[in-house]
C-alpha positions in Angstrom: -57.2 159.8 231.1 -57.5 156.6 232.7 -59.8 154.0 230.7 -60.6 150.7 232.3 -61.4 147.6 230.3 -58.2 148.0 228.2 -55.4 145.0 228.4 -52.3 145.1 229.8 -49.4 145.8 228.2 -48.2 142.7 226.5 -44.7 143.8 226.4 -44.3 145.1 230.1 -45.3 141.1 230.9 -43.3 139.7 228.6 -40.0 141.3 230.0 -41.3 141.5 233.6 -41.6 137.7 233.8 -38.0 136.8 232.9 -36.3 138.8 235.8 -39.1 137.9 238.4 -38.1 134.2 237.0 -34.5 134.6 237.7 -35.0 136.3 241.0 -37.0 133.7 242.0 -34.8 131.0 240.7 -31.6 132.1 241.9 -31.8 135.1 243.8 -31.3 138.9 243.2 -27.4 138.5 243.2 -27.3 137.0 239.8 -25.8 138.9 237.4 -28.4 137.0 234.7 -31.3 139.2 237.2 -29.1 142.9 236.4 -29.7 142.1 232.7 -32.8 141.0 232.4 -33.8 144.2 234.6 -32.1 146.5 232.1 -33.5 145.1 228.8 -37.1 145.1 230.8 -36.1 148.8 231.7 -35.5 149.8 228.1 -38.6 147.6 226.7 -41.2 149.2 229.4 -39.8 153.1 228.6 -40.2 152.1 225.2 -43.8 151.0 225.3 -44.6 154.0 227.5 -42.9 157.3 226.5 -41.7 156.9 222.5 -44.7 154.1 221.6 -47.0 156.9 222.9 -45.1 159.8 221.2 -45.5 158.0 217.8 -49.3 157.4 218.3 -49.4 161.5 218.8 -47.5 161.8 215.9 -50.0 159.6 213.6 -52.7 161.6 215.1 -51.6 164.7 214.1 -50.3 163.0 210.7 -54.2 161.6 210.4 -55.5 165.4 210.6 -53.7 166.5 208.2 -54.5 164.1 205.4 -58.2 164.2 206.3 -57.8 167.7 205.7 -56.6 167.1 202.1 -59.4 164.6 201.5 -56.6 162.0 200.6 -57.6 158.2 199.7 -54.5 157.2 202.0 -54.8 154.6 204.3 -55.1 156.4 207.9 -51.7 155.9 210.3 -52.9 153.8 213.6 -53.0 156.1 216.6 -53.4 153.9 219.3 -49.9 153.2 220.0 -47.9 152.6 223.3 -49.7 151.8 226.6 -51.0 154.3 229.8 -48.9 153.7 233.3 -52.1 151.6 234.6 -51.5 149.0 231.5 -48.0 148.6 232.2 -48.3 148.3 235.9 -50.9 145.7 235.2 -48.4 143.5 232.3 -45.9 144.2 235.6 -48.1 142.6 237.8 -49.0 139.9 235.4 -45.4 138.7 234.3 -44.4 138.6 238.0 -47.6 136.4 238.7 -47.0 134.3 235.9 -43.5 133.9 236.6 -44.4 132.9 240.3 -46.7 130.3 238.8 -43.9 129.0 236.6 -41.7 128.8 239.3 -43.9 126.9 241.8 -44.4 124.1 238.6 
């Protein structure tokens, strides 16, 4: 489900700005660019898949807790990011890196 008005992924913005800045300043052939892309890929995959699965598990656990009428604190269900939030985060990261490179 696409929900407008959600903030871009902060994780994606931060980790995509570094490879973009390295590419702008030192080029794509720099070994640091490869390392930065690898780290960015791992973090973005985590933000999308693993954290979203954790959110689904939290929702199921909260439903069980609600049925028990327990007084325990509910788990946070909104974890991870949607694909559109991740893409927006990458865009923000690249634009930020470009701005830094210009100054």
